[in-house]
N, C-alpha and C positions, 0 to 999 in steps of 0.2 A: 403312455407317452413313449415315443420312439427313442432309440439310442441316439439318433441325430439331434432330436430336440433337446435331450439331456446334455449332449455335448455342446450344443449352442448355448444353453443356460450357463454351463460351466465356463465357456469361453467369455461370455459377457460379465461374469462375476469379477473379472480382472479389470473392468472399466470402472475405475474409482470415482470418476465424476458422476456417472450414472448412479452408482451406489450411494454416494453422498447426497445426491438429489432425491433419493428414495424411490426411484423408478423401478418397477418390477415387470417382468414378462407375465402377462395373463394367459395369452394363447398365441400360437403361431401354427399355421397350416398352409396348404397350397393356395388358399384364397386371400388370406390376410394375416397381419400381425397386430395384436392388441397389447398395449403396455399401459400401466397405470401408476399414479403416484398420489399419496395422501399429502395434502397441502398443509404446511405449517408456517409459522411466522418468518422462517428463513427464506421462504419462496415469495414473500410479498414485497411490493415496491412502496414508495412513499405515499401512494394513494390508497394503500391497503388492498390492492388487487394483485393477482399473480404477476410477477415480473415477466416481461416479454421474453427474456432469455430462457426462462424455465419452459415457456410454451414452445420455443424453438427446440430446446434440448429434448423434450419428450417426443416431439415430432421426428427429430433426426434419429433418435434411438429406435422408434417404431420402424422407420425406414431401414435402419441398419439390421434390425432383427429379421424383417421380411426379406431384405436383399440377401443376407447371408444364409437364410433358410432355403431360399429358392436357388441361389447362385453363389456358392462359396468360391471365392472370397470376394465380397463387394465392399467398396468404399465410396463415400459420398464425394461427388465431384462438384455439385452445386445444389443449393437449396433456396427456395423462394417462399416467403411466408406472407400471407395476407391476414392481418388482424381484423376481426369483425366487431368485437365488443370487449369491454373490460371483463377480466376473469375473476369474478367473486364466486368462489366455489370451495368445497372441502376436498374434492378429488378432481384429478384430470385423467382422462382416458384418451389415448391416441390410437387411431386405427389406420394402418397403412394397407393400401391396395396397389398392386402393380398394374400399371396401365399400358406399358409397352416394354418390349425387350427386343433389341436389335444388336447383333454382334456382341461387342463388349459393353454395351450401354443398356441400363435399365432405368425406367422412369416410373415413379410411384406418386400417388396422391395420398396425403395424410390429413385426416380430420381430427382436431383436438376438441373434446367436449368436456363439459362439467358434470357435476352430480345430478343435475336436473335435465340433462340431455341437450343443453344449449351449446351451440357451436361457437368457440372462441376464435379459432383460426383454421385456415386451410393452407396446406403447404404442398409444394411440388419439389421432388428431389430427383436428381439425375445421378446415377451411380456408375462407377466403372467396375466391370465384372472381370476378375482374373479367374479364368476357368480352372477349378481345382476339383479333383475327384472327391466326393463326399466322404468316402471311406478313408482316404488319405487325410482329409481334414480332421475327421474324428480322431484318427490315430495321433496326429500332431497335438491336438487339444489334450488328449489323455496322457501324452508324454510331457505336457506342460510347456510346449513350445508355442 
């Protein structure tokens, strides 16, 4: 694992909402970011399926991981989610793939799937890229800033 990937993991450890949601980074590279969460009763809605907010959260986090890996520092400007079916599953896996980059804008598609490979939602995110040198970004993370 590269120094930058380790710095990225360290950076996202400070995201308490993601930590409390149980979402972990599985893989990130130039092609995609994959994040995953084990589902428990805290993630379920009144119908017993995964709450829509959790689906959006894991998708947004996958986008954040990919965006910041490819273009430090990236923040979400907008996100759109299309729910396809109720999420009755033991795990969620979100995979983000960048589809466009122009100037300070990055666009990614994120697919959220269950433990049987079923697709629960597809999301599109638009992020603002503040161009930062990766080495400077790593230095700031290591300094705790």
